[in-house]
Structures are given as C-alpha cells and as structure tokens.
C-alpha positions in Angstrom: 0.0 0.0 0.0 1.2 3.5 -0.7 3.0 5.0 2.2 1.3 8.4 1.8 -2.2 6.7 2.0 -1.2 4.8 5.1 0.0 8.0 6.8 -3.2 9.8 6.0 -5.3 6.9 7.4 -3.2 6.8 10.5 -3.7 10.5 11.2 -7.5 10.1 10.5 -7.8 7.3 13.0 -6.1 9.3 15.6 -8.4 12.2 15.0 -11.6 10.0 15.2 -10.3 8.4 18.3 -9.7 11.7 19.9 -13.2 13.0 19.0 -15.0 9.8 20.3 -13.4 9.8 23.8 -15.8 10.7 26.5 -15.2 13.8 28.5 -12.8 13.2 31.3 -11.7 9.9 29.8 -8.0 9.4 29.8 -6.4 9.3 26.4 -4.7 6.0 25.8 -1.0 6.2 25.7 -0.4 2.7 24.5 1.1 2.9 21.0 0.2 -0.7 20.4 -3.5 0.0 20.8 -3.3 2.9 18.4 -1.5 0.8 15.8 -4.0 -1.9 16.2 -6.9 0.4 15.5 -5.0 1.8 12.4 -4.4 -1.7 11.1 -8.0 -2.6 11.5 -9.0 0.6 9.6 -6.6 0.0 6.8 -7.8 -3.6 6.5 -11.4 -2.4 6.2 -10.5 0.1 3.6 -8.7 -2.5 1.6 -11.7 -4.8 1.7 -14.2 -2.1 0.5 -15.4 -2.6 -3.1 -14.1 -0.1 -5.7 -17.0 1.8 -7.4 -16.2 3.3 -10.8 -17.5 6.8 -11.3 -19.6 6.9 -14.4 -18.4 9.1 -17.2 -20.0 12.5 -17.4 -19.4 12.8 -21.1 -22.8 12.5 -22.9 -23.2 9.8 -25.5 -23.1 11.1 -29.1 -25.3 9.6 -31.7 -22.7 9.4 -34.5 -25.1 7.9 -37.0 -27.7 10.7 -36.6 -25.0 13.4 -36.7 -23.5 12.0 -39.8 -26.9 11.7 -41.5 -27.8 15.3 -40.7 -24.5 16.6 -42.0 -24.9 14.6 -45.3 -28.5 15.9 -45.8 -27.2 19.4 -45.7 -24.2 18.8 -47.9 -24.5 20.1 -51.5 -23.9 17.6 -54.2 -20.5 17.7 -55.8 -21.3 18.8 -59.4 -18.5 18.7 -62.0 -19.0 20.8 -65.1 -17.6 19.0 -68.1 -16.4 21.5 -70.7 -18.0 21.3 -74.2 -15.5 20.4 -76.9 -17.2 22.2 -79.8 -19.3 25.3 -79.3 -19.4 28.7 -81.1 -20.8 32.1 -80.2 -21.9 34.9 -82.5 -19.8 38.1 -82.4 -21.1 40.2 -85.3 -22.2 40.3 -88.9 -19.1 41.5 -90.8 -21.1 41.8 -94.0 -24.8 41.7 -94.9 -26.7 42.5 -91.7 -30.2 41.0 -91.5 -32.7 42.3 -94.0 -30.1 43.9 -96.3 -31.6 44.7 -99.7 -29.9 42.7 -102.5 -30.9 42.9 -106.1 -32.4 39.7 -107.4 -29.9 37.3 -109.0 -27.0 39.4 -107.5 -24.1 37.6 -105.9 -22.8 38.6 -102.5 -20.5 37.4 -99.8 -21.8 36.8 -96.3 -19.3 36.9 -93.5 -19.9 36.1 -89.8 -17.5 36.7 -87.0 -17.7 33.7 -84.6 -15.9 32.9 -81.4 -14.6 29.5 -80.4 -16.1 29.1 -76.9 -15.5 25.3 -76.6 -12.5 23.5 -75.3 -11.3 22.1 -78.6 -9.2 23.9 -81.2 -10.8 24.3 -84.6 -8.6 23.1 -87.4 -8.5 23.1 -91.2 -10.5 19.9 -91.0 -13.5 21.7 -89.7 -16.2 22.8 -92.1 -19.1 25.2 -92.4 -22.2 23.4 -93.7 -25.7 24.5 -94.9 -28.3 23.5 -92.3 -31.8 24.6 -93.4 -33.8 27.4 -95.0 -32.8 29.1 -98.2 -29.4 28.0 -99.5 -29.2 30.8 -102.0 -26.8 28.9 -104.3 -24.4 28.5 -101.4 -22.2 25.4 -100.9 -23.5 22.3 -99.1 -20.2 22.5 -97.2 -16.7 24.0 -97.4 -13.6 24.3 -95.4 -14.0 26.5 -92.3 -10.5 28.0 -92.2 -7.0 27.3 -93.4 -5.3 27.2 -90.0 -6.5 26.9 -86.4 -8.8 28.8 -84.1 -7.9 28.3 -80.4 -10.5 28.3 -77.7 -11.5 31.9 -76.9 -10.3 33.2 -80.4 -12.5 34.6 -83.1 -12.6 33.8 -86.8 -14.4 35.4 -89.8 -16.4 32.8 -91.7 -17.5 33.6 -95.3 -19.7 31.9 -97.9 -20.5 33.1 -101.5 -24.2 33.4 -102.1 -26.6 34.6 -104.7 -29.9 36.4 -104.1 -32.9 34.4 -105.5 -34.6 35.4 -108.8 -37.8 36.4 -107.1 -38.3 39.4 -104.8 -38.9 38.5 -101.1 -37.2 37.8 -97.8 -34.9 34.8 -97.6 -33.1 33.2 -94.7 -30.5 30.5 -94.7 -29.2 28.7 -91.5 -25.7 27.4 -91.2 -23.7 25.3 -88.8 -20.2 23.9 -88.3 -18.8 20.3 -88.4 -15.7 18.9 -86.9 -13.3 16.3 -88.4 -15.3 13.4 -86.8 -18.6 14.5 -88.4 -20.0 16.1 -85.2 -22.3 19.0 -86.1 -22.5 22.0 -83.8 -23.2 25.7 -83.8 -24.3 28.3 -81.3 -25.8 27.4 -77.9 -29.1 28.7 -79.3 -28.9 26.9 -82.6 -27.6 27.8 -86.1 -26.3 31.2 -87.3 -28.0 32.6 -90.4 -28.1 35.1 -93.2 -31.3 36.9 -94.0 -31.7 39.2 -97.0 -34.4 41.0 -98.9 -34.2 40.3 -102.6 -35.5 43.3 -104.5 -35.8 44.5 -108.1 -34.4 47.9 -109.2 -37.9 49.4 -109.3 -38.5 48.2 -105.7 -35.2 49.7 -104.6 -36.1 53.1 -106.0 -39.5 53.0 -104.3 -38.0 52.2 -100.9 -35.9 55.3 -100.5 -36.8 56.7 -97.0 -38.7 60.0 -96.8 -37.7 63.0 -94.6 -39.7 66.1 -93.8 -40.1 69.0 -91.5 -39.5 67.9 -87.9 -37.1 65.0 -88.6 -33.5 64.9 -87.5 -30.4 62.7 -87.6 -27.4 62.0 -89.9 -29.7 61.5 -92.9 -31.0 65.1 -92.5 -27.5 66.4 -92.1 -26.7 64.6 -95.4 -29.7 66.3 -97.1 -28.4 69.7 -95.9 -24.9 69.0 -97.1 -26.2 67.9 -100.5 -28.4 70.9 -100.8 -25.3 73.0 -100.0 -23.4 71.2 -102.8 -26.3 72.1 -105.2 -25.9 75.8 -104.2 -28.7 76.0 -101.6 -26.8 77.3 -98.6 -28.1 76.7 -95.1 -26.9 75.9 -91.6 -26.0 72.2 -91.4 -27.3 71.1 -88.0 -29.1 67.8 -88.7 -32.5 69.3 -87.9 -35.2 69.5 -90.6 -36.6 72.9 -89.7 -38.3 75.7 -91.7 -35.2 76.8 -93.4 -34.3 73.3 -94.6 -37.9 72.9 -95.7 -37.6 76.1 -97.8 -34.4 75.0 -99.4 -35.9 71.6 -100.3 -38.8 73.4 -102.0 -36.4 75.5 -104.0 -34.4 72.5 -105.0 -37.6 70.7 -106.1 -38.6 73.7 -108.2 -35.2 73.8 -109.9 -35.5 70.2 -110.8 -39.1 70.1 -111.9 -40.2 68.0 -109.0 -43.4 68.2 -106.9 -42.9 71.0 -104.4 -44.0 69.1 -101.3 -40.9 69.9 -99.2 -40.6 66.1 -98.6 -37.3 64.4 -99.5 -38.6 61.1 -101.0 -37.5 58.7 -103.8 -37.7 61.3 -106.6 -36.0 64.0 -104.7 -33.2 61.7 -103.5 -32.5 60.6 -107.1 -31.8 64.2 -108.0 -30.1 65.2 -104.8 -27.4 62.6 -104.5 -24.0 63.3 -106.2 -21.6 60.6 -107.2 -18.2 60.9 -105.5 -14.9 59.0 -105.5 -11.3 59.4 -104.4 -9.9 62.8 -105.3 -13.2 64.6 -104.9 -13.9 67.2 -102.2 -16.8 69.3 -101.0 -19.9 69.1 -98.9 -21.1 66.0 -100.8 -18.0 64.2 -99.6 -18.6 65.4 -96.1 -22.2 64.0 -96.4 -20.7 60.5 -97.2 -18.1 60.8 -94.4 -20.7 61.9 -91.9 -23.0 58.9 -92.7 -20.1 56.4 -92.6 -18.8 57.8 -89.3 -22.0 58.7 -87.3 -24.4 56.1 -88.7 -22.1 53.1 -89.3 -19.2 53.7 -87.0 -16.3 54.0 -89.4 -13.3 55.7 -87.8 -12.6 58.4 -90.4 -12.3 62.2 -90.4 -15.3 64.3 -91.6 -13.2 66.8 -93.5 -14.8 66.9 -97.0 -11.8 65.3 -98.7 -12.2 61.9 -100.3 -8.8 60.5 -99.5 -7.5 56.9 -99.1 -9.1 56.5 -95.6 -12.5 57.4 -96.9 -12.0 55.2 -100.0 -11.2 52.2 -97.8 -14.2 52.9 -95.6 -16.4 53.1 -98.7 -15.1 49.8 -100.0 -15.6 48.0 -96.7 -19.1 49.4 -96.5 -19.9 48.3 -100.1 -18.5 44.8 -99.4 -20.7 44.6 -96.2 -23.8 45.4 -98.3 -23.0 43.0 -101.1 -22.1 45.8 -103.6 -19.2 46.0 -105.9 -16.4 47.3 -103.8 -15.1 49.9 -106.2 -14.9 52.8 -103.7 -17.3 54.9 -105.8 -20.3 56.3 -104.1 -23.0 56.0 -106.8 -26.8 55.5 -106.5 -26.6 52.0 -105.0 -24.1 53.0 -102.4 -26.0 56.2 -101.6 -29.2 54.1 -101.2 -27.5 51.8 -98.7 -26.0 54.7 -96.8 -29.4 56.4 -96.5 -31.8 53.5 -96.1 -30.1 51.2 -93.6 
C-alpha cells in the first residue's frame, strides 16, 4: 500500500479516536493500541469494493449526426467543358434584311468565337443546315489554319440572291473532323436578306420632312449646299431646310411638297470618289462615321481612308467594292 495513504489513514484514526473519547476519559497512551486500530481501519478500507465513477461525457449519436450533415451537404457537381461550341460576335457583312438585287451575288461573313474547349482546325467545315441555300455550298472548309479556344474567326460563304423578290433566310452550322455538327448554344447562325428589283429599290428610299433629325437630315443639308442652296448644317429638318428643299424641287421640276422622298433623292445625290472634295463628300463621311461607326475624319476630302471605308461598306452590303459612291451605295447609306 502507498506510504502516503497509510500515513493519512493513521492520522485520520487518531483524529476520530480523539473525538470519540468521553469527557474526562484518559487518552490511551499505548502505542500498540493505536497501531491496532489503524491496522483494522486499513484492512477495512482495503476490503471495500471499488465503485467506478460513471463518465459525465454525454453519449453522441454518431449515426444521426453523420446523417444530418450529409443531408445538408451540397452535391458535388462537376461541369464538363463542351468540346465544340461557337458564339456569334457580329455580322461583318450583310446585316439582317439587307436589300440585295435579285440574282445578284454577294459574300456573307460572320464573325464567330470558339467558346468550346477544342481547337478548330482546317479539318472543320461550315455546312448548310436549313432554310434558303441561295446557291451556297453544301459544305466548305471553315478555315485554313487553327482557331484556339477563346479566339474569333471570320467565316464567309459566296451566295446569290434568288430570282424572285422577297425575304430569304439560310441557316448554317459547323462540323468537326469526326462529323459532329455544332453551332451556337441557341442553334444555327444565319443570313437573312431582302431580294429586290431595281424598281422596288427606287421605291424604298426613305422620306424625310419637317420635324425630322439625324445623320440623314445632315446629309440632305450638305447635299443641298453642294447644289448651291446654302443653309446651316445642324441635322434638324426645320423651316429653313424645308424652304431649301422646296427651292431644289422647283429647280429640278419635282413636286414642291418639301418632302425628300425617292424622286428628290435621285436628283439630290451626287456621285463621289477618291480625289473629290466638298460638302457632298462630307455627307458621305458623316454617314459612314456617325451612322455606321467607321473611324474616319469628316473633312470633306475623299482620300485613301475614306476610300477604304467606302469599299468596306460596299462589301458589307454585297455591292461591288469599287470605292465609288454611286446611286446603289447612296441608297444603302441612307436606307439602312
């Protein structure tokens, strides 16, 4: 037995013995009797059963806790990247509902972005999907090179407007080297045109009158100035512009209605090309810059920058890209 425990028990027995002695009773002086009592106490203590103190730590229902945690856990979703997928960026040429003369050839160009995880190669093709094919190919090579994920590419097809006037729409898709067909996340990309006759084109010139405003009105004012009818060029069709239009119509034997419609437009427009200068050139530059977003100076001088902008514009409208602003180019500048 531990010596410290024995010492404590011995002291305890002495204390109890002292407390239980009756008053006036003589304290025993025999060391043998005290040792005997201590030995008996130790023996009794050794024979007492040992009672284990129960643990105060509460039991935990591991199964319930695990189940609750799992029910609140969000499922682990893994997004698998799509190999082939395109997104539409812009119409480089022939925006929707562009007027194209019947039987006229044109080049449609889309700007697409590779938003998939696979690189497009020269083995990829553009294919006709549905709608009006407009003499386009059933399929052709997409590009001679590669288009990395995240990059853009201009995709073009040669088409011809149908022989009959009307609205036509052709849907197109892409195909990889394994024959898998894909396009935009919303479906195919398309070209939509309005095939028109020359007579229809002349009848569809827009009309402008007192109260109108915008770059087309500014072009009218500049063209009137070029014809010798001076006025303030502010883009607002007010009383003075109305008066100048009436004077112009009188000079050209037109109906004096002060409305710039198809007949007045045909007399008002002036053909311009590189090397020309004057308010009529400024009218072209103003339309290209303000209405169509070409980054050129509006300085009234038909230089190389203006010529390039005109050619790009003509190409985008399916016109002959000769850099000359004649009736067809003026019509597209004013009408779209």
